Each structure stands twice: as structure tokens, then as C-alpha cells.
C-alpha positions in Angstrom: -5.6 11.5 -18.4 -6.7 14.0 -15.8 -5.2 13.9 -12.3 -8.2 12.2 -10.7 -8.4 9.6 -13.4 -4.7 8.9 -12.9 -5.1 8.6 -9.2 -8.0 6.1 -9.6 -6.3 4.2 -12.4 -4.8 1.4 -10.3 -5.5 2.1 -6.7 -4.8 -1.5 -5.7 -1.1 -1.4 -5.0 -0.9 2.3 -5.9 -0.4 3.3 -2.4 1.7 1.6 0.2 1.6 1.5 3.9 4.8 3.6 3.7 5.7 2.7 7.3 8.7 0.5 6.8 8.7 -1.4 10.0 7.8 -5.0 10.1 4.5 -6.5 11.0 2.1 -3.6 11.6 -0.9 -5.2 13.3 -3.2 -2.3 13.0 -6.0 -1.3 15.4 -7.1 2.2 15.9 -10.2 4.1 16.9 -8.6 7.6 16.6 -8.2 9.6 13.4 -4.9 11.2 14.4 -1.4 9.7 14.3 -0.2 8.5 17.7 1.4 10.9 20.2 4.4 9.9 22.2 2.7 11.7 25.1 4.0 10.9 28.6 6.5 8.3 27.2 8.7 11.1 25.9 11.9 11.4 27.9 12.3 14.7 29.7 15.7 15.8 28.3 17.2 13.7 25.5 20.7 14.7 24.5 19.8 15.8 21.0 23.2 17.4 20.3 25.2 14.3 21.1 22.7 12.2 19.1 23.0 14.5 16.1 26.8 14.4 16.1 26.7 10.6 16.1 24.7 10.5 12.8 26.0 10.4 9.3 22.7 11.7 8.2 20.9 14.8 9.6 18.7 15.5 12.5 15.8 18.0 12.1 14.1 19.6 15.1 11.4 22.2 15.2 14.0 24.9 15.5 16.0 23.6 12.6 15.7 25.0 9.1 14.0 22.5 6.8 12.0 20.8 9.7 8.6 21.5 8.1 9.5 19.8 4.9 11.3 17.0 6.7 8.2 15.7 8.5 5.8 16.1 5.6 3.9 13.0 4.3 2.2 12.4 1.0 -1.2 13.5 2.3 -1.1 17.2 3.4 -3.7 16.3 6.0 -0.9 15.3 8.4 1.2 18.5 8.1 0.1 19.7 11.5 1.6 16.6 13.3 4.8 17.7 15.0 7.4 15.1 15.8 10.0 15.9 18.4 12.6 15.3 15.8 13.2 13.8 12.3 16.2 11.7 11.5 17.2 11.6 7.9 19.1 8.4 8.0 22.1 8.0 5.7 22.5 4.3 6.3 21.4 1.3 8.4 23.8 2.4 11.2 21.9 5.6 11.6 18.7 3.6 11.9 20.3 1.4 14.6 21.4 4.5 16.5 18.0 6.0 16.2 16.3 2.9 17.7 18.8 2.8 20.5 18.4 6.5 21.2 14.6 6.3 21.2 14.5 3.3 23.4 17.0 4.8 25.9 15.0 8.0 26.1 11.6 6.4 26.1 10.6 8.1 22.8 8.1 6.5 20.5 9.8 6.0 17.2 8.2 5.5 13.7 9.9 5.0 10.4 9.0 6.7 7.1 9.5 5.3 3.6 7.4 6.9 0.9 5.1 8.5 3.5 1.9 7.3 1.8 0.3 5.7 4.9 -3.4 6.3 4.7 -3.6 7.1 8.5 -0.4 9.1 8.7 1.3 6.3 10.6 4.8 7.4 9.5 4.6 10.5 11.6 4.1 11.0 15.3 3.4 13.8 17.6 6.3 14.4 20.1 8.1 11.2 19.0 11.0 10.4 16.7 10.4 10.0 12.9 13.2 8.1 11.1 13.1 8.9 7.3 14.8 6.2 5.2 14.4 8.1 2.0 18.2 8.5 1.5 18.8 4.7 1.8 17.9 4.0 -1.8 20.9 2.4 -3.5 20.3 -0.5 -5.9 22.3 -3.3 -7.5 21.4 -6.1 -9.8 23.1 -9.5 -10.3 21.9 -12.7 -12.0 18.2 -11.9 -11.7 18.3 -10.5 -8.1 17.7 -6.9 -7.2 19.2 -5.6 -3.9 17.6 -2.3 -3.0 17.6 0.1 0.0 14.4 0.6 1.8 14.0 4.2 0.9 13.8 3.6 -2.9 10.6 4.7 -4.7 8.8 2.6 -7.2 9.6 4.6 -10.3 13.3 4.6 -9.5 13.2 0.8 -9.0 11.5 0.2 -12.3 13.8 2.6 -14.2 16.8 0.9 -12.8 15.6 -2.6 -13.6 14.5 -1.6 -17.1 18.2 -1.3 -18.0 18.5 -5.1 -17.4 15.3 -6.0 -19.1 13.8 -6.9 -15.7 10.9 -5.8 -13.5 9.1 -6.5 -10.2 5.4 -7.0 -9.5 4.6 -3.7 -7.7 2.0 -1.1 -7.4 2.0 1.9 -9.7 2.3 5.3 -7.9 5.8 6.4 -8.7 6.5 8.0 -5.3 5.3 5.1 -3.2 8.2 3.5 -1.2 9.2 0.0 -2.1 9.3 -0.9 1.6 5.8 0.0 2.6 4.3 -1.6 -0.5 6.3 -4.8 0.0 5.8 -5.2 3.8 2.0 -4.9 3.4 1.9 -7.5 0.5 2.0 -5.4 -2.7 -0.8 -5.6 -5.3 -0.5 -4.5 -8.9 -0.9 -5.6 -12.5 1.4 -8.6 -12.2 -0.3 -10.0 -9.1 -2.0 -12.8 -10.9 0.9 -13.7 -13.1 3.8 -13.4 -10.6 2.2 -13.0 -7.1 2.5 -10.2 -4.6 5.6 -8.0 -4.2 6.4 -9.7 -0.9 6.3 -13.1 -2.6 9.4 -12.2 -4.6 11.5 -11.5 -1.4 14.7 -13.5 -0.9 16.0 -11.8 2.2 15.7 -8.5 4.1 18.1 -6.5 6.3 16.1 -5.5 9.4 17.0 -3.9 12.8 14.9 -5.1 15.6 13.8 -3.4 18.8 17.0 -4.5 20.6 19.1 -2.6 18.1 20.4 -5.8 16.5 20.9 -5.8 12.7 19.7 -9.0 11.2 19.6 -10.5 7.7 16.4 -12.5 7.6 15.4 -15.2 5.1 13.7 -18.6 4.9 16.7 -20.0 6.7 17.7 -17.2 9.1 15.1 -16.0 11.6 12.4 -17.6 9.3 9.5 -16.7 11.6 10.5 -13.0 11.4 10.9 -13.4 7.6 7.4 -14.9 7.4 5.9 -12.0 9.5 7.6 -9.3 7.4 6.0 -10.7 4.2 2.6 -9.1 4.1 1.7 -7.8 7.6 2.6 -4.2 6.9 4.6 -1.8 9.0 4.7 -0.9 12.6 6.0 -3.3 15.3 8.8 -5.8 14.7 11.7 -3.7 13.4 12.9 -1.4 10.7 13.7 -2.9 7.4 16.6 -1.2 5.7 17.2 -3.4 2.6 15.6 -6.0 0.4 16.7 -8.7 -2.0 14.1 -9.6 -4.7 13.9 -12.3 -7.4 13.0 -10.2 -10.4 10.7 -11.0 -13.4 11.0 -10.3 -17.1 10.2 -6.8 -18.3 8.1 -7.7 -21.3 5.8 -5.6 -23.5 2.2 -5.5 -22.2 -1.1 -5.4 -24.0 -3.5 -2.8 -22.5 -7.2 -2.4 -22.8 -9.6 0.2 -21.4 -13.3 -0.4 -21.7 -16.3 1.7 -20.6 -20.0 0.9 -20.3 -23.0 3.1 -19.6 -24.4 3.2 -16.1 -27.3 1.0 -17.1 -24.8 -1.8 -17.6 -23.1 -1.4 -14.2 -24.5 -4.5 -12.5 -23.7 -6.6 -15.6 -20.1 -5.3 -15.6 -19.6 -6.2 -12.0 -21.0 -9.7 -12.6 -18.8 -10.1 -15.7 -15.7 -8.8 -13.8 -16.3 -11.4 -11.1 -16.5 -14.2 -13.7 -13.3 -12.9 -15.3 -11.5 -12.8 -12.0 -12.4 -16.4 -11.4 -11.8 -18.0 -14.8 -9.4 -15.8 -16.9 -5.9 -17.1 -17.4 -3.3 -15.7 -15.0 -1.7 -13.8 -17.9 -4.7 -11.5 -17.8 -5.5 -8.9 -15.1 -8.4 -6.4 -15.0 -9.5 -3.9 -12.4 -12.9 -2.3 -12.2 -13.6 1.4 -11.5 -17.0 2.7 -10.4 -16.6 6.4 -10.1 -19.0 9.0 -8.7 -19.6 11.8 -11.2 -20.4 15.3 -10.0 -23.6 15.3 -12.2 -25.0 12.5 -10.0 -24.3 9.6 -12.4 -21.7 6.7 -12.3 -18.8 6.2 -14.6 -18.1 2.5 -15.2 -14.8 1.4 -16.8 -12.1 -1.3 -16.6 -8.4 -1.2 -17.2 -6.8 -4.5 -18.1 -3.5 -5.9 -19.2 -2.3 -9.1 -20.9 1.3 -10.3 -20.2 1.2 -12.1 -23.5 0.6 -8.8 -25.3 -2.8 -10.0 -26.7 -5.0 -7.4 -25.1 -7.8 -7.8 -27.7 -8.4 -11.5 -26.7 -8.6 -10.6 -23.0 -10.9 -7.6 -23.7 -13.2 -9.9 -25.8 -13.3 -12.5 -23.0 -14.4 -9.9 -20.5 -17.0 -8.5 -22.8 -18.4 -12.0 -23.2 -18.8 -12.3 -19.5 -20.5 -8.9 -19.2 -22.8 -9.9 -22.0 -22.4 -6.7 -24.1 -19.7 -5.0 -26.0 -18.1 -1.9 -24.3 -19.4 1.5 -25.5 -15.8 2.7 -25.9 -12.7 0.6 -26.4 -9.0 1.4 -26.4 -6.3 -1.3 -27.0 -2.6 -0.6 -27.0 0.8 -2.3 -26.5 3.4 -0.7 -24.3 7.0 -1.4 -23.3 7.9 -2.0 -19.7 8.9 1.6 -18.9 6.1 3.0 -21.1 3.7 1.0 -19.0 5.2 2.2 -15.7 4.8 5.8 -16.7 1.3 5.3 -18.0 0.0 3.5 -15.0 1.7 5.9 -12.5 0.7 9.0 -14.5 4.3 9.9 -15.0 7.5 9.7 -13.1 6.3 11.5 -9.9 3.0 12.4 -8.3 1.9 15.5 -6.4 0.9 15.4 -2.7 -2.8 14.7 -2.5 -5.6 14.8 0.1 -7.8 11.7 0.4 -9.5 9.3 2.8 -9.7 5.6 1.9 -10.5 2.1 3.1 -10.9 -1.4 1.8 -12.7 -4.7 1.9 -11.3 -8.0 0.8 -13.9 -10.0 -1.2 -14.0 -13.6 -0.1 -16.0 -14.6 -3.2 -18.3 -13.4 -5.9 -21.0 -11.0 -4.7 -24.7 -11.8 -5.2 -27.1 -9.5 -7.0 -28.3 -7.7 -3.8 -24.8 -7.0 -2.7 -23.8 -5.7 -6.2 -26.9 -3.4 -6.1 -25.9 -2.1 -2.6 -22.3 -1.5 -3.7 -23.4 0.5 -6.7 -25.9 2.3 -4.5 -23.1 3.4 -2.1 -21.2 5.1 -5.0 -24.4 6.5 -6.5 -25.2 8.2 -3.2 -21.8 9.8 -3.2 -22.4 11.0 -6.8 -25.7 12.6 -5.8 -23.9 14.3 -2.9 -21.2 15.5 -5.4 -18.6 13.6 -3.3 -15.5 12.7 -5.4 -15.6 9.0 -4.6 -14.7 5.8 -6.3 -14.8 2.1 -5.7 -11.9 0.2 -7.3 -11.9 -3.5 -7.4 -8.7 -5.4 -8.1 -8.4 -9.1 -8.8 -6.5 -11.7 -6.9 -6.1 -15.4 -7.8 -3.4 -16.9 -10.0 0.0 -16.9 -8.4 -1.3 -14.6 -5.6 -3.3 -17.6 -4.4 -0.2 -19.6 -3.7 2.1 -19.4 -0.7 5.7 -18.5 -1.6 8.7 -20.6 -0.4 9.0 -20.0 3.3 5.4 -18.8 3.6 4.1 -15.3 4.1 1.8 -13.7 6.7 -0.4 -12.0 4.0 -3.7 -13.7 4.8 -6.0 -13.4 1.8 -4.7 -16.1 -0.6 -8.2 -17.5 -1.3 -9.9 -14.2 -1.8 -11.4 -13.0 -5.1 -10.2 -9.4 -5.0 -9.8 -6.2 -3.0 -12.2 -3.2 -3.1 -10.6 0.2 -2.3 -13.0 2.9 -1.2 -11.3 6.1 -2.1 -12.5 9.7 -1.7 -10.6 12.8 -2.6 -10.5 15.6 -0.1 -8.9 19.1 0.1 -5.3 19.2 1.3 -6.4 20.3 4.8 -10.0 19.1 5.1 -12.4 20.4 7.7 -14.2 18.0 10.1 -17.3 18.3 7.9 -15.4 17.4 4.8 -13.8 14.4 6.5 -17.2 13.3 7.7 -18.6 13.3 4.2 -15.7 11.2 2.9 -16.0 8.8 5.9 -19.8 8.4 5.2 -19.0 7.1 1.7 -16.4 4.6 3.1 -18.8 3.5 5.9 -21.6 3.0 3.4 -19.3 1.0 1.2 -18.3 -1.3 4.0 -21.9 -1.8 4.9 -22.9 -2.6 1.3 -20.5 -5.5 1.0 -20.4 -6.7 4.6 -21.7 -10.2 3.8 -18.8 -10.8 1.3 -16.0 -9.1 3.2 -13.2 -11.2 4.6 -11.5 -8.2 6.1 -9.3 -5.3 5.0 -5.9 -4.9 3.2 -3.3 -3.6 5.6 -1.7 -1.3 3.0 -5.1 0.5 2.9 -5.3 0.7 6.7 -8.0 2.9 8.1 -9.2 4.0 11.5 -11.9 2.3 13.5 -11.1 -1.3 12.4 -9.9 -4.1 14.7 -6.7 -6.1 14.2 -8.5 -9.2 13.2 -10.0 -7.6 10.1 -6.5 -7.1 8.6 -4.7 -10.3 9.5 -7.3 -13.1 9.6 -5.8 -16.5 10.4 -2.2 -15.0 10.6 -3.0 -12.9 13.7 -2.2 -15.4 16.4 1.2 -16.3 14.9 2.0 -12.7 14.3 1.4 -11.9 18.0 3.8 -14.8 18.9 6.5 -13.3 16.6 5.9 -9.9 18.1 6.5 -11.2 21.6 9.7 -12.9 20.5 11.3 -10.0 18.7 9.8 -7.0 20.6 8.9 -8.3 24.1 9.0 -4.8 25.7 6.7 -3.5 22.9 9.1 -0.8 21.8 7.4 -0.4 18.4 4.0 0.8 19.5 1.6 3.4 18.2 -2.2 3.6 17.7 -1.7 1.5 14.6 0.2 -1.5 16.0 -0.6 -4.6 18.0 -0.5 -3.9 21.7 
């Protein structure tokens, strides 16, 4: 597969929020990461702070600073934090929170650094990188993992025990950002969201207190951490997950000509509603540079019988696919295939989302296809990727979760590739596609998916009915609003 095909393979769950704080309640009308601005203390004692850390402190005058503050999207390279803490352990995180609070610095944490809006960096503030906190252990079906671990490393570790987790696919996404925002992927229907598998979390709240939250200890905070993204309740430093079996998977990839596009969307909707939870299929509608659309699906069967699942989808579409590929892969083969390998290069993009509250009617399907077609005619590298929900994802886990879209049909991701450092004109072109997509499906959109957070959307579009309770939890655990940026609840 080419790079663009790999990147559009499984966008749902492929990227995480990558900000590893709890409960990001996002609202932003600005396209740049927040600045600490006037809140920055005049003269923090950086030398004393640096000496107190087991990890390292990087400042603009420090060798390695440029690399230390980079995120996955090169677009945010120009954002200059006052300093970057490369935390070695949870105690370093604790010290960073206390130092930032005492010096009136805005602090943001970084996991995998995949935040769509660059929320894990901050101008003139303190970035805390958890990447070195990535240790893992496994006992009796339970994975304990540091918040800095990346998805490929987690899967490779669990594969030794014949176990897995329902996660996204991009190998460099951090487990923390993915989990805290919900976590979509190929096992969503069979086993639920990534956050649904959580048993407990180590988290340091705004008062600098280290907590181990679960359904029985700080249950309201545990609820909030499960699916509300990153940004304003604390910094999670470790997770305990109930794992799932690492079985062989049946794969199928089907393509149809553009003339069948509307029928494929209708068929996918029927499949998402009625297929067994052992089957999962996402739909890709890609803009080609020649002005046409590419229509294909990628599906899996947890039973290994991909042929039966493919045939069921074709029956809903009403025609056999023009090309068909059916294979069986082991757990780790599947991880590498879906992620395009064991790592992923830094990539420029702009993206957004809509959560589908139900099957779209004919007019809305036509409008959706029209939005991608307009991008194709403009030679814009755009795609709409629709991932199914339902099955176990429709059920609340024990202890509940703040992820609000249990009754939804699926999630559309509007994705547009950009140069590493796009011009304003290039960003405007990409944003036009995303705006057109939102407009096309407005009547069927319940809101957005917080791990695909974008600028210009209100809090309520990401949190639905969970918003009021999330605000209550915010007031309890961060009454002074220490965790605040342009992307958090104020």
C-alpha cells in the first residue's frame, strides 16, 4: 500500500487525542495552540526545577529542544513552549504540575503527540512529555502500562501472551490519548471501546495529588476519564486494562466503481445496523486527483470467516465488488498491516468528524458524495472514512463512561492531507472540504468525536449528554481551573 492509502486505511481510532490529561472538554475558535501569555510567571527557577527531576528539562537554549517539542504533525513545529519536561516517572509529572501551578504557567501533557489541533504543545507554557513512562507488565489477563507507551509496542508486548486490546491502528499513537478519548478500531463492535477495557488509572490531579482511580475509588473521576479526551482534570500516568484474545482475523477489501457509490453507502449502513458483532467494516470515499472518486471498504471478521462477511455486505450493496481481496492474518500480522508497519512518519493534515446518529437518507448520501467529489475536482487530497459503532460499543461498561455516543451508527472522519508546513491558502482549501462535509451531513450528525477534535466547534458537539456531569467533575477536581487551554472547558 502507498503512504496515503495506509493513512486512510483505518482513520477511526488511527489517531488519538495524544493529550494525556483527563476530560478535555474542547471548545476553540482559534487555529493555533494556546499561549500561556500573561499567565506565565516572570522568573521561574528553572535550574532548581531541572535539578529536582529524574528526567530532563529542555529549554530554548538547550541542545535537543527543537526535537523535544515536536508533535506528529509538522504544522505545529513553530509553537515554542517555555520548556519541555521529559518525565522519567510519575513523580516528575507531580513536580511539573506543582512547579507550573506555583509559577502560574499553563501546562499541557504530551503522549504520542497526534492531537489534531496541536493541543499537546503550548506557546510560552510547560509541555510535559510522558513518552519515557512506557513500561508494561502482564498478569492473569490484565495489562499494566505506562501512559507514554505507543500502540505498536503495546500490541507487540501482548502478542507474547496471546492477548490484545481493542485499539486504533497507527503504531505511533499513544495509548493514553487514544484511551482517554474513547478509542475506536477494528474490535470496537466485538469488544467495545479502548476505554471500556479500563480497570483503573494512575492520575495526578491539579492539586498535585497522585490517585489510583477505579469504579470504587474516585468513581466520578474514573467515569470522566473514560472517553472525554485530554485536557482538564489531571495527567494520567498509568493504565490497567482487561485484555482480549489475540486471535487470527479474516480480512476483506472490496472496491466498487464510482457509479455504485450511493449503493455502497446504503449497503454499509445496513451492514452496520444488522451484521453480527464479529464483523466490522469501514468505508472509504477518497478524492482522486483526476476528479473521480475511489470507493472501497476494509472489513474484518473475528471468526476468521471474511468471505461470509464480505458476501453479506455485497448483498446489502446489491452488487458484487469489482475487486475483492480476502486473507487471514495473525494478530501481529494484522497490527502491522493495519498500521502500515511498526512506525509512521510525521505527516501534515487537517481533519474533523461527525458522529452519525442514524442511517442517512438518499439526499444526505448524495450531499456527502458531492462534498468529496468537489474536493476531487479541486485536486484536494481528501477522504471521508466512515467507521461503524454498535455491538459492544453500544453498551456502557461497568462503572460507566463519559463517552457519549453509545446509540450512534458510526463516525465519519473528514481527512485532508497537507504539506508539512502549509500556507494559509492551503489550510483554507483543506478547511473548505471539512466544512462542506459537515454541511452535507448536518441533519444526521449528533456531534463530533473528541479524538478528532477540530477548531471552531462548541463543547456540546463533543460531549452530548455527558457535558453537564463533566463540568461538575471538573469543578470538583480542578476548582481553580489549573488545566486550561483553548481546547478545554473553561
